[in-house]
C-alpha positions as CSV (number, residue, x, y, z in Angstrom):
1,M,154.1,160.9,129.3
2,K,156.1,161.1,126.1
3,N,157.1,157.4,126.4
4,N,153.4,156.5,127.1
5,L,152.3,158.3,123.9
6,Q,155.0,156.6,121.9
7,V,153.9,153.2,123.2
8,A,150.3,153.9,122.5
9,F,151.0,155.1,119.0
10,A,153.2,152.1,118.2
11,S,150.5,149.8,119.5
12,K,147.9,151.5,117.3
13,L,150.2,151.3,114.3
14,V,150.8,147.6,114.8
15,A,147.0,147.0,115.1
16,M,146.4,149.0,111.8
17,L,149.1,147.0,110.1
18,K,147.5,143.7,111.2
19,V,144.1,144.8,109.8
20,A,145.8,145.8,106.5
21,V,147.5,142.4,106.3
22,V,144.2,140.6,106.9
23,A,142.4,142.7,104.4
24,F,145.1,142.1,101.8
25,S,145.0,138.4,102.4
26,L,141.2,138.3,102.0
27,A,141.6,140.2,98.8
28,I,144.0,137.6,97.4
29,F,141.7,134.8,98.6
30,V,138.7,136.4,96.8
31,A,140.8,137.0,93.6
32,I,141.9,133.4,93.2
33,P,138.9,131.1,92.4
34,A,138.5,128.4,95.0
35,L,138.9,124.8,93.8
36,G,135.6,123.5,92.6
37,Q,134.3,126.7,91.1
38,G,134.2,127.7,87.4
39,E,133.2,126.4,84.0
40,P,133.4,122.7,83.4
41,T,136.0,122.2,80.7
42,Q,137.7,119.3,79.0
43,I,140.8,118.9,76.9
44,L,142.7,116.1,75.1
45,V,145.9,115.1,76.7
46,S,148.2,112.5,75.1
47,A,151.4,110.9,76.2
48,D,154.4,110.9,73.9
49,G,153.7,108.6,70.9
50,K,156.6,106.4,71.9
51,S,155.2,105.7,75.3
52,S,152.6,102.9,75.9
53,A,152.4,103.2,79.7
54,K,149.0,103.9,81.1
55,L,148.7,107.3,82.8
56,D,147.1,107.7,86.3
57,G,145.1,110.9,86.5
58,S,146.0,111.4,90.1
59,T,149.7,112.0,89.1
60,I,148.8,114.7,86.6
61,T,149.0,118.3,87.5
62,I,147.0,121.0,85.7
63,E,147.5,124.8,86.1
64,V,144.7,127.0,84.9
65,S,142.8,130.1,86.1
66,G,144.7,130.2,89.4
67,H,144.2,126.5,90.1
68,K,146.9,123.9,90.4
69,G,146.0,120.2,91.0
70,P,145.0,116.9,89.4
71,P,142.1,116.8,86.9
72,L,138.6,116.3,88.3
73,T,138.0,113.6,85.7
74,W,140.4,111.5,83.7
75,E,139.1,109.2,81.0
76,P,140.8,107.2,78.3
77,L,139.7,108.4,74.9
78,A,137.3,105.9,73.4
79,P,137.6,105.2,69.6
80,S,133.8,105.5,69.2
81,D,134.0,109.1,70.6
82,T,136.8,110.2,68.2
83,Q,136.9,111.8,64.8
84,V,140.2,111.8,62.9
85,V,140.8,113.8,59.7
86,L,143.7,112.8,57.4
87,L,144.3,116.2,55.8
88,I,146.7,116.2,52.8
89,D,148.2,119.2,51.1
90,D,147.2,118.9,47.4
91,G,150.5,120.5,46.5
92,V,152.9,117.9,47.9
93,R,155.3,116.2,45.5
94,E,154.0,113.4,43.5
95,T,156.8,111.2,45.1
96,I,154.2,110.7,47.8
97,I,152.9,107.9,45.4
98,R,155.3,105.6,47.2
99,E,153.5,106.3,50.5
100,M,150.0,105.5,49.3
101,D,150.1,101.9,50.6
102,N,151.3,103.1,54.0
103,L,148.5,105.7,54.1
104,R,145.9,103.1,53.2
105,T,147.2,100.7,55.8
106,F,147.1,103.5,58.4
107,V,143.4,104.2,57.6
108,R,142.4,100.5,57.6
109,T,144.1,99.9,60.9
110,L,142.5,102.7,62.9
111,P,140.6,101.3,65.9
112,E,137.1,99.9,65.2
113,G,134.4,102.5,65.7
114,M,136.6,105.5,65.2
115,Q,135.4,107.9,62.5
116,V,137.8,109.0,59.8
117,M,137.7,111.6,57.1
118,I,139.9,111.9,54.0
119,A,140.4,115.4,52.9
120,Y,142.7,117.6,50.7
121,M,143.7,121.2,51.1
122,Q,143.0,123.0,47.8
123,Y,143.3,126.7,47.1
124,G,142.4,127.9,50.6
125,R,139.7,125.4,51.5
126,V,139.4,121.7,52.5
127,V,137.7,119.3,50.0
128,A,136.6,116.0,51.4
129,A,137.3,112.9,49.3
130,Q,135.4,110.9,52.0
131,G,133.3,112.3,54.8
132,F,133.4,110.9,58.3
133,T,132.8,107.2,58.3
134,T,133.6,104.2,60.5
135,D,134.0,102.1,57.3
136,H,137.8,102.3,57.1
137,E,138.1,100.2,53.9
138,R,135.8,102.7,52.2
139,A,137.9,105.6,53.5
140,A,141.1,104.0,52.4
141,A,139.7,103.5,48.9
142,A,139.0,107.3,48.8
143,L,142.7,108.1,49.0
144,H,144.2,109.4,45.8
145,L,147.3,111.1,44.6
146,P,147.5,114.9,45.3
147,Q,147.5,117.2,42.3
148,G,151.2,117.9,42.8
149,V,150.6,121.5,41.5
150,P,152.9,124.1,43.2
151,G,151.0,126.1,45.8
152,A,147.8,124.0,45.3
153,S,146.8,124.5,48.9
154,A,147.4,128.3,48.7
155,S,148.1,128.5,52.5
156,P,147.6,125.3,54.5
157,Y,146.8,127.5,57.5
158,V,144.0,129.3,55.8
159,C,142.6,125.9,54.9
160,L,143.0,124.7,58.5
161,S,141.4,127.8,60.0
162,D,138.3,127.6,57.7
163,F,138.0,123.8,58.3
164,V,138.0,123.9,62.1
165,K,135.6,126.8,62.2
166,N,133.2,124.8,60.1
167,W,133.8,121.3,61.4
168,P,131.5,118.9,59.6
169,G,129.0,116.8,61.5
170,G,128.1,117.7,65.0
171,E,127.5,114.3,66.6
172,T,127.7,114.2,70.4
173,A,129.2,111.7,72.8
174,S,128.5,110.8,76.4
175,S,130.6,112.2,79.2
176,S,130.8,112.3,83.0
177,M,131.0,116.1,82.9
178,S,128.5,116.9,80.2
179,A,125.5,115.2,78.7
180,S,126.1,116.8,75.3
181,R,129.5,117.4,73.8
182,H,131.2,117.0,70.5
183,K,133.3,114.0,69.7
184,A,137.0,114.4,70.2
185,R,138.5,116.1,67.2
186,V,141.9,115.2,65.8
187,V,143.7,116.2,62.6
188,L,146.8,114.6,61.0
189,M,148.1,117.1,58.5
190,I,150.6,116.2,55.7
191,S,152.1,119.3,54.2
192,N,155.3,121.2,53.5
193,G,154.0,123.7,56.1
194,V,155.2,126.7,54.1
195,D,152.9,129.7,54.2
196,P,153.2,131.5,50.9
197,Y,150.8,134.2,52.0
198,N,153.5,135.3,54.5
199,G,156.0,135.9,51.7
200,S,159.7,134.9,52.0
201,T,160.7,131.8,53.9
202,S,163.7,133.6,55.3
203,I,164.5,133.0,58.9
204,L,163.9,136.8,59.3
205,N,160.3,136.4,58.2
206,Q,158.9,133.7,60.4
207,D,156.0,135.5,62.1
208,S,153.0,134.5,60.0
209,T,149.6,136.0,61.1
210,Y,147.9,133.2,59.2
211,V,149.7,130.5,61.3
212,S,148.8,132.4,64.5
213,A,145.2,132.7,63.3
214,A,145.1,128.9,62.6
215,V,146.4,128.1,66.1
216,T,143.8,130.4,67.7
217,A,140.9,129.0,65.6
218,T,142.0,125.4,66.3
219,Q,142.3,126.0,70.1
220,R,138.8,127.5,70.2
221,A,137.4,124.5,68.3
222,G,139.2,122.1,70.7
223,V,141.1,120.3,67.8
224,A,144.4,118.6,68.3
225,V,146.6,118.9,65.2
226,S,149.5,116.6,64.5
227,A,151.7,117.0,61.4
228,I,154.1,115.3,59.1
229,Y,156.3,117.4,56.9
230,F,156.3,116.4,53.2
231,G,157.8,118.7,50.5
232,D,155.8,120.8,48.1
233,S,156.3,120.3,44.3
234,G,157.2,123.9,43.8
235,I,158.6,125.5,47.0
236,N,161.8,123.8,48.2
237,G,165.2,124.5,49.5
238,T,166.7,124.7,53.0
239,S,164.8,127.9,54.1
240,A,161.5,126.4,52.9
241,N,162.3,123.2,54.7
242,D,163.0,125.0,58.0
243,S,160.2,127.4,57.7
244,G,157.6,124.8,56.9
245,Q,158.7,122.5,59.7
246,N,158.8,125.4,62.2
247,Y,155.3,126.4,61.4
248,L,154.0,122.8,61.5
249,S,155.7,122.4,64.9
250,Q,154.1,125.7,66.1
251,V,150.6,124.5,65.3
252,A,151.1,121.0,66.7
253,T,152.7,122.2,70.0
254,N,150.1,124.8,70.7
255,T,147.0,122.6,69.9
256,G,148.1,119.4,71.8
257,G,149.3,117.5,68.7
258,I,152.7,116.1,67.7
259,S,155.1,117.3,65.0
260,L,156.2,113.9,63.8
261,W,159.1,114.7,61.5
262,Q,162.0,117.1,62.0
263,G,164.9,116.7,59.5
264,M,166.2,117.7,56.1
265,G,163.8,116.9,53.2
266,N,161.1,114.3,53.3
267,P,161.0,111.4,55.8
268,P,162.4,108.2,54.3
269,S,159.0,106.6,55.0
270,L,155.8,107.7,56.5
271,E,155.1,104.3,58.1
272,P,156.9,104.8,61.5
273,Y,155.3,108.3,61.9
274,L,151.8,107.0,61.1
275,K,152.4,104.3,63.7
276,E,153.6,106.8,66.2
277,F,150.5,108.9,65.6
278,Q,148.3,105.8,66.2
279,Q,150.2,105.1,69.5
280,A,149.6,108.7,70.6
281,L,145.9,108.2,69.9
282,A,145.9,105.1,72.0
283,S,147.5,107.0,74.8
284,T,145.1,110.0,74.7
285,Y,142.9,110.9,77.7
286,I,140.1,113.4,78.3
287,A,141.0,115.6,81.2
288,G,138.1,117.4,83.0
289,F,138.5,120.4,85.3
290,L,136.9,123.7,86.2
291,T,138.2,127.0,84.9
292,T,137.1,130.7,85.1
293,P,136.2,132.3,81.8
294,G,137.8,135.7,80.9
295,R,136.0,138.9,80.6
296,N,135.3,138.1,77.0
297,P,133.5,134.7,76.5
298,D,135.6,134.0,73.5
299,E,138.9,134.7,75.4
300,L,141.3,131.8,75.6
301,V,143.1,131.1,78.8
302,R,146.5,129.5,79.3
303,V,146.9,126.0,80.6
304,K,149.9,124.0,81.7
305,I,149.9,120.2,82.2
306,S,152.6,118.0,83.6
307,G,153.1,114.4,84.8
308,P,156.0,112.4,86.3
309,H,158.5,110.8,83.9
310,V,156.4,111.4,80.8
311,K,156.1,114.0,78.0
312,L,152.6,115.1,77.7
313,H,150.9,116.9,74.7
314,A,148.0,119.3,75.4
315,P,146.9,122.7,74.0
316,S,148.7,125.8,75.4
317,E,145.5,127.8,75.5
318,I,141.9,126.7,75.8
319,L,138.4,128.1,75.6
320,P,136.6,127.6,78.9
321,G,133.6,125.4,78.6
322,N,135.0,123.3,75.8
323,R,133.8,119.6,75.9
324,E,135.6,116.7,74.3
């Protein structure tokens, strides 16, 4: 009798465990959104600026909101659907005069139909020398020497935050995922990258709330920021060089842009880095996928993207529902 009771108890225990396992599995299945559910979202993805190979979307893997797989849509970025802002720190050294021809050539040779804006960071805000236009000759003519006054930008990150929150224009572009969306937004920032609002440029003081706020604002606005370091007329030295380049790299890496110069002092010439930026633009795609918003509609969600044998640039966090 005792053995029969033990067998019956063991059988009942096994049955209960099976039910528990099934219930747990169902709970996990419900918790992870099924593929094909969620908010339609788009981000800009670019291949390394030194690569010209065409990317096949079926080879790309995106991880977001519990999903992992290829993008649902994958389109090359059309010049006519793109806005580029050349954003120059008004405090950079006047030695940038030797780069003015390179900058004008860069603007003139942007792809036909691409909108470009020339703007300067001045005392915590962005001042446009030329608003968005497809007349590249006109935009190139608007370029002028920065003031070269130490600290003229105040904090480049305060300028950037304010600018992306109040992006000028509002023109829409066609898309396979959305009938109305903003044009792709790209910034090329030329600055020493130092944040004077954060105090010392010491390696022990490299956690700027203004840089973090700029990254968050830029991710929410769906803007990819690339950067070229160029020294300020007032703040210089090894610690300033390192601090500025680290901050610029932090912004670029987390927004899907490229940090185009890493080294001591100013680049010997801007020309190769301007060309690399143009190559990256030509190798940029709009990836479309579905993602589940967080509890707060303004909450950013993490995203990872990878592809075979190529370095890809994409934002580290996105706002669900963003359209490029």
